[in-house]
C-alpha positions as CSV (number, residue, x, y, z in Angstrom):
1,M,4.0,-25.7,-0.2
2,P,7.8,-27.6,-0.1
3,D,8.6,-28.5,3.5
4,E,11.2,-25.6,3.5
5,L,10.1,-22.5,2.5
6,S,12.0,-19.9,0.2
7,H,13.0,-16.4,1.3
8,P,12.7,-16.6,5.4
9,E,14.0,-13.7,5.9
10,L,11.6,-11.9,3.5
11,R,8.6,-13.7,4.9
12,T,9.1,-13.0,8.5
13,A,9.7,-9.4,7.7
14,V,6.2,-9.3,5.9
15,A,4.3,-11.1,8.7
16,D,6.0,-8.5,11.1
17,A,4.9,-5.6,9.1
18,A,1.4,-6.9,9.3
19,A,1.4,-7.0,13.0
20,T,2.8,-3.4,13.3
21,L,-0.2,-2.4,11.2
22,F,-2.2,-3.7,13.9
23,A,-0.4,-2.3,16.4
24,H,-0.3,1.8,15.1
25,G,-4.2,1.2,14.5
26,V,-3.8,1.4,11.0
27,M,-5.9,-1.9,9.7
28,S,-9.6,-1.5,9.8
29,R,-12.1,-3.5,12.2
30,T,-12.2,-6.2,9.3
31,G,-8.7,-6.7,9.3
32,H,-8.8,-6.6,5.5
33,G,-5.6,-5.9,3.4
34,D,-2.8,-7.1,1.5
35,L,0.6,-7.0,1.3
36,S,3.5,-7.8,-0.8
37,A,7.4,-7.9,-1.0
38,R,9.7,-8.1,-4.1
39,A,11.9,-11.2,-4.5
40,P,15.0,-12.1,-6.3
41,D,14.8,-13.1,-9.5
42,D,12.0,-11.4,-10.4
43,Q,9.4,-12.6,-8.1
44,L,7.3,-11.6,-5.4
45,I,6.0,-13.0,-2.3
46,V,2.5,-12.1,-1.5
47,T,-0.5,-12.7,1.5
48,E,-2.3,-15.7,0.7
49,P,-5.7,-14.7,3.1
50,G,-7.5,-11.6,2.7
51,R,-7.2,-10.8,5.8
52,L,-3.8,-9.6,8.1
53,R,-4.4,-10.1,11.3
54,G,-1.9,-13.1,13.2
55,L,-0.4,-13.5,9.5
56,T,2.0,-16.1,9.5
57,P,5.2,-16.1,7.4
58,G,3.7,-19.5,5.9
59,Q,0.7,-17.8,4.6
60,L,2.5,-16.1,1.5
61,A,2.7,-17.3,-2.0
62,L,5.6,-16.9,-4.1
63,V,4.6,-15.5,-7.2
64,G,6.7,-15.0,-10.5
65,L,6.0,-11.6,-11.9
66,D,4.6,-12.8,-15.0
67,G,2.1,-14.6,-12.5
68,T,3.2,-18.0,-12.4
69,V,2.4,-19.9,-8.8
70,R,5.2,-21.1,-7.9
71,E,5.2,-21.8,-3.7
72,G,1.7,-21.7,-1.9
73,H,-2.0,-21.3,-3.0
74,I,-3.4,-18.2,-4.2
75,D,-7.9,-18.1,-5.5
76,A,-8.7,-16.5,-8.2
77,L,-9.1,-13.0,-6.6
78,K,-5.9,-13.2,-4.8
79,A,-4.4,-13.8,-8.9
80,E,-5.7,-10.4,-9.8
81,I,-3.8,-8.9,-6.8
82,A,-0.8,-10.4,-7.5
83,E,-1.0,-9.4,-11.1
84,L,-1.8,-5.4,-9.8
85,H,1.3,-6.0,-7.8
86,A,3.6,-7.6,-9.8
87,R,2.9,-5.1,-12.5
88,I,3.6,-1.9,-9.9
89,Y,6.9,-3.8,-9.4
90,R,7.5,-3.7,-13.4
91,L,6.7,-0.1,-13.2
92,R,8.9,0.7,-10.6
93,P,11.8,-0.9,-9.7
94,D,12.2,1.7,-6.7
95,I,9.1,-0.2,-5.0
96,G,10.1,-3.3,-2.7
97,C,7.0,-3.4,-0.6
98,I,3.4,-2.9,-1.8
99,I,0.3,-2.6,1.2
100,H,-3.0,-2.3,1.1
101,T,-5.4,-1.5,3.4
102,H,-9.0,0.0,4.1
103,S,-7.5,2.4,6.8
104,A,-10.8,4.2,8.2
105,H,-9.7,7.9,7.8
106,V,-7.6,7.5,4.5
107,L,-10.8,5.4,3.3
108,A,-13.0,8.6,4.0
109,F,-10.9,10.4,1.7
110,A,-11.2,7.5,-1.4
111,L,-15.0,7.4,-0.8
112,A,-14.9,11.4,-1.1
113,G,-12.5,10.9,-4.2
114,R,-10.8,13.4,-3.1
115,P,-6.6,13.4,-3.3
116,L,-5.1,13.7,0.9
117,P,-3.1,16.9,1.0
118,C,0.0,17.3,1.9
119,N,-0.2,19.1,4.8
120,Y,1.1,16.9,7.7
121,E,4.7,17.7,8.3
122,A,5.6,14.0,8.9
123,M,4.5,13.0,5.3
124,R,8.0,13.8,4.0
125,F,8.8,10.7,5.3
126,G,7.8,8.7,1.8
127,Q,4.9,10.8,0.6
128,P,6.4,14.6,0.0
129,Q,2.9,15.6,-2.1
130,P,-0.6,15.2,-2.0
131,V,-1.8,11.7,-3.1
132,P,-3.5,11.1,-5.9
133,V,-7.0,9.1,-6.4
134,V,-8.0,6.6,-8.8
135,P,-11.5,6.5,-9.7
136,W,-13.4,3.6,-8.8
137,E,-13.0,0.6,-11.1
138,R,-14.3,-3.1,-10.9
139,R,-11.6,-5.4,-9.5
140,G,-10.7,-8.1,-11.8
141,T,-11.1,-6.4,-15.2
142,P,-8.0,-4.7,-17.1
143,E,-9.6,-1.4,-16.6
144,W,-9.0,-2.2,-12.9
145,I,-4.9,-2.0,-13.3
146,E,-4.4,-0.2,-15.9
147,T,-6.6,3.0,-14.2
148,I,-4.0,2.3,-11.6
149,L,-0.9,2.4,-13.4
150,A,-1.9,5.6,-15.4
151,C,-2.0,7.2,-12.1
152,I,1.3,6.2,-11.1
153,E,2.9,7.0,-14.2
154,E,0.8,10.6,-14.5
155,H,2.1,11.3,-10.6
156,P,6.5,10.3,-10.9
157,G,7.6,10.3,-7.6
158,T,4.3,9.0,-5.6
159,N,4.2,6.3,-3.0
160,A,0.7,5.8,-2.2
161,V,-2.7,6.1,-4.6
162,L,-6.2,6.1,-3.3
163,Q,-8.9,3.4,-4.9
164,G,-11.9,5.5,-5.5
165,N,-14.8,4.3,-3.1
166,H,-12.3,1.3,-2.0
167,G,-8.7,2.1,-0.1
168,V,-5.6,3.1,0.0
169,L,-2.1,1.2,-1.4
170,V,1.0,2.5,-0.2
171,F,4.6,1.6,-1.6
172,G,8.1,1.2,0.1
173,P,11.5,0.1,-0.9
174,G,11.1,-1.9,2.0
175,T,8.3,-3.5,4.6
176,A,9.2,-0.8,7.3
177,E,9.1,2.0,4.7
178,A,5.7,1.2,3.4
179,V,4.6,0.4,7.0
180,T,5.8,4.3,8.3
181,L,4.2,5.5,5.3
182,A,0.6,3.7,5.4
183,T,0.7,5.1,9.3
184,V,1.7,8.5,7.9
185,L,-1.4,8.9,5.9
186,E,-3.4,7.5,8.0
187,E,-2.4,10.2,11.0
188,A,-2.8,12.7,8.2
189,A,-6.2,11.6,6.9
190,E,-7.1,11.7,10.3
191,A,-5.9,15.2,11.3
192,E,-7.4,16.8,7.6
193,I,-10.9,15.6,8.8
194,H,-10.6,17.0,12.1
195,A,-9.0,20.2,10.9
196,D,-12.0,20.9,8.3
197,P,-14.3,22.3,11.4
198,L,-11.4,24.5,12.8
199,G,-11.0,26.0,9.4
200,G,-9.1,23.5,7.6
201,A,-5.5,22.6,7.5
202,R,-3.1,25.2,6.4
203,P,-1.5,24.9,3.6
204,L,2.4,23.6,3.7
205,V,4.6,24.5,0.9
206,L,5.6,21.7,-0.7
207,D,9.6,22.9,-0.6
208,Q,9.3,23.6,3.1
209,I,9.1,19.7,3.8
210,G,12.4,19.6,1.7
211,R,13.9,21.6,4.3
212,A,12.5,20.4,7.2
213,H,14.7,18.7,10.2
214,V,13.9,15.2,11.0
């Protein structure tokens, strides 16, 4: 890695995003997750470690959208993740940040293979539609990436995807928006679980979300 890292402000924003996810109680006990941000010149920066607790700006690799590592070091597993994120960035030019977590309550929906409904008004912040589920595929296989991309294409405008039996991918135009949405989805999933014994959440008509005042 060179003495002076490129994109220092973007690196700091990603490290700050990881810290905020922990502060919001979004992260799992293991702290496992992945974070990336789109960088200029068809590049992305992606976390090198598999756990985000204590992430620093220097623990981010710079990777071309073609998969070429330009700064830092990523192992074979992280290369697979970088490829997935690169494919998502190429598919959706509006996405500037991708967050992957095993947030406990969202994970419950992923394990059940159950889409997260859009019943919580705060989901208007980035996800005014149910969060779809991608069936489990073994990570690193072509099917793993293709099923995720197909799901994103089948649900235009979705900014999150539940990975069956695994976790969640959250998208945003920037790090702040992605962190906000990851937090909101975990709140929504927790509330849905608590509402079930009470008879279930009452459906929120989607056009009501669009009319809701901030």
